[in-house]
C-alpha positions as CSV (number, residue, x, y, z in Angstrom):
1,M,-6.3,-12.3,31.4
2,A,-6.1,-14.4,28.2
3,R,-4.0,-13.1,25.4
4,R,-5.4,-13.2,21.8
5,A,-2.9,-14.3,19.2
6,A,-1.9,-11.7,16.8
7,T,-3.3,-12.3,13.2
8,A,-0.8,-12.2,10.5
9,P,-1.4,-9.5,7.8
10,S,-1.7,-12.1,5.2
11,E,-4.6,-13.7,7.2
12,R,-6.4,-10.4,7.2
13,R,-6.3,-9.5,3.6
14,R,-9.4,-9.5,1.5
15,A,-7.7,-9.4,-1.8
16,P,-4.4,-11.3,-2.8
17,R,-1.3,-9.3,-2.7
18,I,0.7,-8.7,-6.0
19,A,4.5,-8.5,-5.8
20,V,5.7,-5.4,-7.6
21,L,8.2,-2.7,-7.4
22,I,6.5,0.7,-8.1
23,D,7.4,4.3,-7.2
24,V,5.0,6.0,-4.7
25,L,5.1,9.5,-3.2
26,V,4.2,9.4,0.5
27,D,3.0,12.4,2.5
28,P,3.1,11.1,6.2
29,S,2.0,14.4,7.7
30,C,-0.8,15.2,5.0
31,D,0.8,18.7,4.6
32,G,1.8,18.5,1.0
33,T,5.3,17.4,1.6
34,Y,5.9,14.1,-0.4
35,L,8.8,11.6,0.2
36,F,9.8,9.2,-2.5
37,A,9.4,5.5,-1.6
38,R,8.8,2.2,-3.3
39,A,5.8,-0.1,-2.9
40,T,6.7,-3.7,-3.0
41,A,3.3,-5.3,-2.7
42,V,-0.2,-4.1,-3.8
43,N,-3.6,-5.1,-3.8
44,A,-7.0,-3.1,-4.3
45,D,-7.2,-2.6,-0.5
46,G,-3.7,-1.2,0.3
47,L,0.1,-1.6,-0.4
48,F,3.3,-2.1,1.4
49,V,5.7,0.9,1.5
50,R,9.4,0.0,1.9
51,T,11.0,2.6,4.1
52,T,13.6,2.8,6.9
53,A,11.3,5.2,8.8
54,P,7.7,3.8,8.9
55,E,5.0,5.6,10.6
56,P,3.2,4.1,13.5
57,P,-0.1,2.2,13.0
58,G,-3.1,4.6,12.9
59,T,-1.2,7.3,11.1
60,A,-3.2,9.0,8.3
61,I,-1.1,9.5,5.1
62,R,-1.5,10.6,1.5
63,L,-0.1,8.6,-1.4
64,R,0.6,9.5,-5.1
65,V,1.2,6.7,-7.5
66,P,2.6,8.1,-10.9
67,C,1.2,6.3,-14.0
68,D,2.6,5.6,-17.3
69,D,0.3,7.9,-19.1
70,G,1.6,10.9,-17.1
71,T,-1.4,11.0,-14.6
72,T,-1.2,10.4,-11.0
73,I,-3.5,8.4,-8.7
74,E,-4.0,10.2,-5.4
75,L,-5.1,8.0,-2.5
76,E,-5.5,8.5,1.2
77,G,-4.6,5.7,3.7
78,E,-4.0,4.8,7.1
79,V,-1.0,2.7,8.4
80,A,-2.3,-0.6,9.4
81,W,1.1,-2.0,10.6
82,S,4.6,-1.2,10.5
83,N,8.0,-3.1,10.6
84,P,10.6,-0.7,12.0
85,A,14.2,-0.8,10.6
86,G,16.9,-1.9,13.0
87,L,19.3,-4.7,13.7
88,G,17.9,-7.8,12.1
89,A,14.9,-6.2,10.5
90,I,13.7,-7.8,7.4
91,D,11.9,-5.6,4.9
92,P,11.4,-2.5,7.0
93,G,8.3,-0.5,5.9
94,M,4.6,-0.2,6.6
95,G,1.4,-1.6,5.4
96,V,-1.0,1.1,4.2
97,R,-4.8,0.4,4.0
98,F,-6.6,2.7,1.6
99,V,-9.3,4.8,3.1
100,G,-12.1,6.2,1.1
101,A,-10.6,5.1,-2.2
102,G,-13.4,4.7,-4.8
103,A,-13.9,2.0,-7.3
104,R,-12.5,4.3,-10.1
105,D,-9.2,4.9,-8.2
106,R,-8.9,1.3,-7.4
107,R,-9.5,0.1,-11.1
108,R,-6.8,2.8,-12.3
109,L,-4.3,1.5,-9.7
110,M,-5.0,-2.1,-10.7
111,A,-4.7,-1.2,-14.3
112,Q,-1.4,0.5,-13.8
113,I,-0.2,-2.7,-11.9
114,G,-1.4,-4.7,-14.8
115,R,0.8,-2.9,-17.1
116,I,3.9,-4.3,-15.2
117,A,2.6,-7.4,-13.8
118,Y,0.3,-10.3,-14.8
119,L,-3.0,-10.0,-12.9
120,D,-5.4,-13.0,-12.8
121,P,-8.9,-11.7,-13.9
122,A,-10.2,-12.7,-10.4
123,V,-7.9,-10.3,-8.8
124,T,-8.9,-7.4,-11.0
125,A,-12.6,-8.2,-10.4
126,Q,-12.1,-7.8,-6.7
127,S,-11.0,-4.1,-7.1
128,E,-14.5,-3.2,-8.4
């Protein structure tokens, strides 16, 4: 049986990733219990959550992103891939793909990111 080569996450992205460091609240069991974490890369389709206890791929999670104006963006996602912590692990965490995020939430997220990072106009257009 022939094996198919794994596709690197960067090769599957539809939108460019933006390197940032933002606070996120993660609810891995979708029960209202949020844990503090940091996102280190974001685009209109998802984000990378740095954590030493990543959830396995396929796990449904809820996210809250606090905004500068005092509001919160609430998103649902699914763990697309994870990089477990351990000896020699570099950047442990999980890649989360947004599920059911509407254009309004994506625009709000990209606007929040735009307050702290330069966004190429082509990148913000992809979030619509």
